N, C-alpha and C positions, 0 to 999 in steps of 0.2 A: 528540362528542370534540375539543376545540381541536386547532387547528396547535400552538401552545406546548406544550400537553401531549402532543402526538406527537413535538416535537423534542424535550421533555425524558425522554421514556422513551428515545429512540432513543440519547441521549448516555449514560444511565446503564447500558445494558445490553453496553457494550463491554468486553472483558477487559484485564486490566490487567499480565498477565504479560509477558515479554520472555526471549529468549535462540535458540539453535537451528542449519547450513552445505552441500555442493555436486555434485549430480549431477539428472538430469534425471526419475528414478524416485521413487516414492513411498516412504519408509521401511518395512522389514520390521516395523518396529512398529507401523503402522496395520493389519497384517494379523492382526486381532483376531476371531475367530469370535464373540467375544461382544459387539464393539462395537456392534451394533445388536439389543436387545432385542426378543423377540418382544411385537407384538401383539394381544392377545387381544379387544380390544374394537374394535367399527367406529370409525373416525373419527369425531370431531365434526361433524357436520351443518353448522354454522357454520363450521368452518373450510373443508371440502369448498366450502362458496358462495365463500369467500374465495378459495382457490386457482385457482379458477374464473374470479372478477373479477380476477385479474393479469392476465389478456389484454384488461380491457374498455380501450375506447378514449377513457376519462375519468382523466385525470390523479390526480384527488383520489379516485376509484374504487378504482384501484390501490393508492394510498397507505393507504387506509383497509384493504385488504386485506392487505397486506404488515404493518401493524400487528397486525391479528387473527390472522394466523397465528403472530407472535412472541408475542404475549399467551398461546397456547395451541400452544405445540410441539409438535411431532408428526412423529417421524424419518422418516414416510413421504412426508413433502413435502419432504423438503430439496432432493432432485432438481429439484423444479419452482420452487422460489426461487432454484436454481444457473442453470438455464434461463433464468429471467425477468432475472436481473441480467445476462447476456451479451447480451439485446436490447432490454434497459428505456432509451427515449432520455430520460429525465428524472431527472434529478441528484437530485432530494430522494426521488423512489421508489428510487430507488437504494441510497440511503444506508438508507431506511427496509428495504428488503431484506437488505441487508448487518447490518443492527441483528436482524432477525427470524435470520437463519443465527447469529449470535453467542449465541441464545436454547437452541439445538439444543446438542448435547453434542458436543466437538471429534472424540470419536472417529469420530463419523459425516459430521461436515461438512468435515473435513480433508482426507480421500483423496479426496473428491469434487471439492473447490476444487484438488487437487492435478492432476486429470485435466486440468481447465480450463486449467491452464496450458500446457499443449500442443494449445491449440485454435488454429487457423488464424485465426480472428476476434479482431483486436485487443480490441474490447470486451470480450469473454470472457477474454482474460489478464490485462486491467487491474483488472477486477473481480474475478476470484479473488483476485490478489494484493492488492488493496486490503483483501478481507474476511479473509485470512489475516495482515496487519499488524492488524487488530482482534481478531481470535480469539488471536494471540500465542502459538500453541502453539509450543513448542520446537524440535520433532520436524521441523517445517516448512522450518526453514532449509536443509538439504540441496537442496532444491527452487527457492532463490535463486541462479539460475545467472550467469555471467559474459555467457549470450547474451541473458537475461531483464533483466539489468541495463544493458546498451547495445542494446537494442531499439531497430531503426528508427522505431518509433511511439513519439510522444512521451509519450502518456496512460500507456501499458505501461510505459516507462520509468521514469516517475515514480513509480508504484505500485510497481515494483519496489525503486525507492531507499528509498520509505517502508517498504515490508515488510523489506526488508536491514536497517534502521537499528533494527526493531522486534524482529527475530528474531535479530539476529547474538550468538553465544555470546563469552566471553569467553576473548580470544586470538586470535580471529579479525578483530578490526575494523583491524587494518593490512592484511591481505586486500581487505577491502571498501573501504578507503579508496582503496588503488591502484587497485581496477576504477572506483570511482566518480570518480576524478582523472583517467580516460581520456574523461570527458564533459564535462569544465571547455571553455568557451567555446562550448558548445554551446547551438543554439537562441536563442529569444527571451526575455523578461523571467522567464514565468510559468516555464520550464525553468529558467533560471539561478538563479532564486530556491529554486526546491523542491532543486535539486542541493546549493547551499551550506546549506541548512538539513539536508540528509542528512549532510552530511561534518561541521558542527558537531556534530549530535548525536551523532557518535563521538567528542567531546571531543577530546583531548590525542593520540589515537592518531592521528589525520589528520596531524599537524603536519608528521612528515618527508616525508610526500606532497606534502604542499601546498607547503614550501619547494623541492621538487624541481620542481613546476610553477610557480615563480614566475622559473625560467629557462628556461622552454620558449621555443623559437624562434617560436611564435605569439601575437602581441599580444592576441589575445584570449584565450587559454588564460591567459597572466600579468596580464590585467586581472583576469578572475573567478576569479584563484587570489589576487590581492591583495584584491581586495573582501570577500571569503571571510575572509580571515586578517583582515581590519580589522573585521569584523561579528562575528567569532568573540570578536576581543578588548575589543572595544565593543561589547555587547548594544545599547543604547540608541541606535545608530547605525543610521538609515534603511539600508535594502540601497539603496534607488535612489542615496541621497549616497556611500554606499560605492564603487559601480561606477564611478559619475562621476567620484570622485576615481581612483580606479583607473587610467580610462581617460585621465587627464590624466599622473598618475605614469609610465603606461608610454609614453604619446606623448614625454614628454620624458628617458625613458630613466634614470630615477631609482628604479627600482623596486628595494627590496632585501627580502629574505626577514628576518623575525624572528628 
Protein backbone atom coordinates (compact mmCIF):
# COMPACT_ATOMS: atom_id res chain seq x y z
CA UNK A 1 0.00 0.00 0.00
CA UNK A 2 1.67 3.27 -1.09
CA UNK A 3 1.62 6.51 0.91
CA UNK A 4 -0.06 8.22 -2.05
CA UNK A 5 -2.88 5.67 -2.05
CA UNK A 6 -3.32 6.01 1.72
CA UNK A 7 -3.50 9.78 1.40
CA UNK A 8 -6.07 9.52 -1.39
CA UNK A 9 -8.24 7.17 0.64
CA UNK A 10 -8.05 9.48 3.65
CA UNK A 11 -9.08 12.52 1.62
CA UNK A 12 -11.95 10.73 -0.05
CA UNK A 13 -13.38 9.54 3.24
CA UNK A 14 -14.44 12.89 4.84
CA UNK A 15 -18.11 13.80 5.19
CA UNK A 16 -19.41 16.85 3.30
CA UNK A 17 -22.44 17.95 5.33
CA UNK A 18 -22.54 21.13 7.44
CA UNK A 19 -24.72 22.93 10.04
CA UNK A 20 -25.41 22.61 14.00
CA UNK A 21 -25.22 25.51 18.26
CA UNK A 22 -24.14 26.06 22.39
CA UNK A 23 -23.92 23.93 25.59
CA UNK A 24 -21.30 21.61 27.01
CA UNK A 25 -23.52 18.50 27.04
CA UNK A 26 -24.22 16.06 24.26
CA UNK A 27 -27.69 16.60 22.75
CA UNK A 28 -30.42 14.19 23.80
CA UNK A 29 -30.79 13.31 20.12
CA UNK A 30 -27.65 11.18 20.44
CA UNK A 31 -29.05 9.07 23.28
CA UNK A 32 -30.42 6.48 20.92
CA UNK A 33 -30.52 2.91 22.24
CA UNK A 34 -30.36 1.64 18.67
CA UNK A 35 -27.29 3.70 17.80
CA UNK A 36 -24.86 0.81 18.30
CA UNK A 37 -25.98 -2.29 16.49
CA UNK A 38 -25.46 -5.64 18.13
CA UNK A 39 -22.39 -7.48 16.91
CA UNK A 40 -23.15 -11.17 16.46
CA UNK A 41 -19.86 -12.10 14.85
CA UNK A 42 -16.39 -12.02 16.35
CA UNK A 43 -14.15 -9.11 15.32
CA UNK A 44 -12.05 -9.67 12.23
CA UNK A 45 -8.62 -11.03 13.31
CA UNK A 46 -6.81 -8.60 11.03
CA UNK A 47 -8.69 -5.70 12.57
CA UNK A 48 -7.81 -6.89 16.07
CA UNK A 49 -4.13 -7.00 15.09
CA UNK A 50 -4.46 -3.51 13.62
CA UNK A 51 -5.94 -2.16 16.86
CA UNK A 52 -3.02 -3.59 18.80
CA UNK A 53 -0.61 -2.06 16.28
CA UNK A 54 -1.95 1.43 17.04
CA UNK A 55 0.41 1.45 20.02
CA UNK A 56 3.47 0.38 18.02
CA UNK A 57 6.54 2.61 18.36
CA UNK A 58 6.93 2.92 14.56
CA UNK A 59 4.98 5.65 12.79
CA UNK A 60 4.46 3.70 9.57
CA UNK A 61 3.07 0.72 11.47
CA UNK A 62 0.56 2.92 13.26
CA UNK A 63 -0.35 4.60 9.97
CA UNK A 64 -1.07 1.26 8.29
CA UNK A 65 -3.01 0.11 11.34
CA UNK A 66 -5.32 3.13 11.23
CA UNK A 67 -5.84 2.58 7.51
CA UNK A 68 -6.74 -1.06 8.08
CA UNK A 69 -9.30 -0.20 10.78
CA UNK A 70 -10.90 2.42 8.55
CA UNK A 71 -11.01 -0.01 5.66
CA UNK A 72 -12.96 -2.53 7.78
CA UNK A 73 -15.04 -0.39 10.16
CA UNK A 74 -16.14 -2.02 13.40
CA UNK A 75 -18.01 0.07 16.00
CA UNK A 76 -16.39 -1.91 18.81
CA UNK A 77 -13.09 -0.18 18.06
CA UNK A 78 -14.27 3.42 17.91
CA UNK A 79 -13.19 4.01 21.49
CA UNK A 80 -9.68 2.74 20.73
CA UNK A 81 -9.39 5.07 17.75
CA UNK A 82 -10.43 8.07 19.84
CA UNK A 83 -8.07 7.09 22.65
CA UNK A 84 -5.18 6.92 20.19
CA UNK A 85 -6.12 10.27 18.63
CA UNK A 86 -5.75 11.88 22.04
CA UNK A 87 -2.11 10.82 22.43
CA UNK A 88 -0.80 10.24 18.88
CA UNK A 89 2.25 12.51 18.33
CA UNK A 90 2.48 12.32 14.52
CA UNK A 91 0.25 14.50 12.34
CA UNK A 92 -0.11 12.03 9.46
CA UNK A 93 -1.15 9.25 11.81
CA UNK A 94 -3.69 11.52 13.51
CA UNK A 95 -5.15 12.35 10.11
CA UNK A 96 -5.48 8.67 9.27
CA UNK A 97 -7.12 8.02 12.64
CA UNK A 98 -9.59 10.80 11.90
CA UNK A 99 -10.30 9.27 8.50
CA UNK A 100 -10.89 5.90 10.14
CA UNK A 101 -13.40 7.48 12.51
CA UNK A 102 -15.28 9.10 9.63
CA UNK A 103 -15.76 5.61 8.20
CA UNK A 104 -17.95 4.67 11.16
CA UNK A 105 -21.52 5.71 11.82
CA UNK A 106 -21.81 9.22 13.27
CA UNK A 107 -24.42 7.90 15.73
CA UNK A 108 -21.55 6.01 17.35
CA UNK A 109 -18.58 8.33 16.88
CA UNK A 110 -20.11 11.72 17.67
CA UNK A 111 -21.24 11.01 21.26
CA UNK A 112 -17.77 9.65 22.08
CA UNK A 113 -16.10 12.67 20.48
CA UNK A 114 -18.33 15.06 22.42
CA UNK A 115 -17.10 13.47 25.62
CA UNK A 116 -13.55 14.15 24.47
CA UNK A 117 -14.28 17.88 24.36
CA UNK A 118 -14.40 17.86 28.16
CA UNK A 119 -10.97 16.27 28.51
CA UNK A 120 -8.27 18.09 30.48
CA UNK A 121 -5.77 17.11 27.76
CA UNK A 122 -5.47 19.74 25.04
CA UNK A 123 -4.59 17.15 22.38
CA UNK A 124 -7.75 15.19 23.16
CA UNK A 125 -9.91 18.32 22.83
CA UNK A 126 -8.28 19.49 19.61
CA UNK A 127 -8.49 16.09 17.93
CA UNK A 128 -12.11 15.63 18.94
CA UNK A 129 -12.92 19.03 17.44
CA UNK A 130 -10.95 18.28 14.29
CA UNK A 131 -12.77 14.98 13.79
CA UNK A 132 -16.16 16.58 14.43
CA UNK A 133 -15.39 19.15 11.73
CA UNK A 134 -14.72 16.30 9.28
CA UNK A 135 -17.83 14.32 10.22
CA UNK A 136 -19.87 17.54 10.10
CA UNK A 137 -22.83 16.14 12.01
CA UNK A 138 -25.22 19.11 12.46
CA UNK A 139 -26.36 18.00 15.91
CA UNK A 140 -22.81 18.45 17.25
CA UNK A 141 -23.11 22.24 16.95
CA UNK A 142 -24.29 22.78 20.58
CA UNK A 143 -20.92 21.48 21.76
CA UNK A 144 -19.03 24.32 20.04
CA UNK A 145 -19.00 26.60 23.05
CA UNK A 146 -17.49 30.02 23.66
CA UNK A 147 -15.05 28.34 26.03
CA UNK A 148 -13.68 26.12 23.26
CA UNK A 149 -13.61 28.94 20.72
CA UNK A 150 -11.50 31.00 23.11
CA UNK A 151 -9.45 28.13 24.56
CA UNK A 152 -6.05 29.26 25.82
CA UNK A 153 -4.39 26.41 23.93
CA UNK A 154 -3.80 27.58 20.37
CA UNK A 155 -4.25 24.16 18.79
CA UNK A 156 -7.59 23.66 20.51
CA UNK A 157 -8.81 27.15 19.57
CA UNK A 158 -7.87 26.71 15.91
CA UNK A 159 -9.65 23.34 15.77
CA UNK A 160 -12.70 24.91 17.40
CA UNK A 161 -12.76 27.72 14.82
CA UNK A 162 -12.70 25.20 11.96
CA UNK A 163 -15.37 23.05 13.60
CA UNK A 164 -17.53 26.09 14.26
CA UNK A 165 -17.50 27.16 10.63
CA UNK A 166 -18.19 23.59 9.47
CA UNK A 167 -21.13 23.12 11.84
CA UNK A 168 -22.75 26.54 12.23
CA UNK A 169 -26.45 26.46 11.28
CA UNK A 170 -28.17 29.19 9.34
CA UNK A 171 -28.85 32.18 11.55
CA UNK A 172 -26.05 31.52 14.03
CA UNK A 173 -23.25 33.00 11.89
CA UNK A 174 -23.39 36.46 13.57
CA UNK A 175 -22.96 34.89 17.01
CA UNK A 176 -20.02 32.85 15.82
CA UNK A 177 -18.45 35.87 14.11
CA UNK A 178 -18.81 37.89 17.30
CA UNK A 179 -16.99 35.26 19.35
CA UNK A 180 -14.28 34.77 16.73
CA UNK A 181 -13.70 38.52 16.56
CA UNK A 182 -12.69 38.52 20.23
CA UNK A 183 -9.62 36.54 19.12
CA UNK A 184 -8.40 39.05 16.52
CA UNK A 185 -4.77 40.00 17.09
CA UNK A 186 -4.08 36.75 18.93
CA UNK A 187 -0.91 34.75 18.47
CA UNK A 188 1.56 34.46 15.63
CA UNK A 189 1.10 33.97 11.88
CA UNK A 190 -0.43 30.48 11.98
CA UNK A 191 -3.06 31.48 14.51
CA UNK A 192 -3.92 34.77 12.78
CA UNK A 193 -4.16 33.04 9.42
CA UNK A 194 -6.44 30.34 10.82
CA UNK A 195 -8.74 32.91 12.42
CA UNK A 196 -8.96 34.98 9.24
CA UNK A 197 -9.88 31.87 7.26
CA UNK A 198 -12.60 31.04 9.77
CA UNK A 199 -14.08 34.54 9.64
CA UNK A 200 -13.98 34.59 5.84
CA UNK A 201 -15.65 31.18 5.87
CA UNK A 202 -18.69 32.84 7.43
CA UNK A 203 -19.05 35.12 4.41
CA UNK A 204 -20.84 38.44 4.56
CA UNK A 205 -22.33 37.57 7.95
CA UNK A 206 -19.03 38.47 9.59
CA UNK A 207 -18.70 41.95 8.03
CA UNK A 208 -20.60 43.96 10.70
CA UNK A 209 -18.44 42.44 13.44
CA UNK A 210 -15.31 43.04 11.39
CA UNK A 211 -16.22 46.69 10.89
CA UNK A 212 -16.51 47.09 14.66
CA UNK A 213 -13.07 45.51 15.12
CA UNK A 214 -11.59 48.05 12.69
CA UNK A 215 -12.25 50.69 15.36
CA UNK A 216 -10.73 48.71 18.22
CA UNK A 217 -8.26 50.54 20.47
CA UNK A 218 -5.70 47.73 20.12
CA UNK A 219 -3.61 48.27 16.95
CA UNK A 220 -3.01 44.52 16.65
CA UNK A 221 -6.74 43.91 16.52
CA UNK A 222 -7.26 46.68 13.96
CA UNK A 223 -4.44 45.41 11.76
CA UNK A 224 -5.71 41.83 11.85
CA UNK A 225 -9.28 42.95 11.13
CA UNK A 226 -8.14 45.12 8.22
CA UNK A 227 -6.02 42.32 6.75
CA UNK A 228 -8.98 39.92 7.02
CA UNK A 229 -11.28 42.45 5.35
CA UNK A 230 -8.88 42.96 2.44
CA UNK A 231 -8.28 39.24 2.05
CA UNK A 232 -12.04 38.67 2.00
CA UNK A 233 -12.57 41.34 -0.68
CA UNK A 234 -9.58 40.20 -2.75
CA UNK A 235 -9.04 36.43 -2.30
CA UNK A 236 -6.08 36.49 -4.67
CA UNK A 237 -4.15 38.69 -2.23
CA UNK A 238 -1.63 36.74 -0.17
CA UNK A 239 -2.35 36.90 3.56
CA UNK A 240 1.19 38.05 4.33
CA UNK A 241 0.81 40.98 1.94
CA UNK A 242 -2.57 41.87 3.43
CA UNK A 243 -1.26 41.81 7.00
CA UNK A 244 1.82 43.88 6.21
CA UNK A 245 -0.22 46.47 4.35
CA UNK A 246 -2.72 46.53 7.20
CA UNK A 247 0.07 47.19 9.71
CA UNK A 248 1.29 50.14 7.65
CA UNK A 249 -2.22 51.56 7.33
CA UNK A 250 -2.85 51.24 11.06
CA UNK A 251 0.51 52.81 11.89
CA UNK A 252 -0.39 55.79 9.73
CA UNK A 253 -3.83 55.98 11.33
CA UNK A 254 -5.62 55.85 8.00
CA UNK A 255 -7.55 52.58 8.40
CA UNK A 256 -11.24 52.80 7.43
CA UNK A 257 -14.01 50.23 7.37
CA UNK A 258 -15.54 49.31 4.05
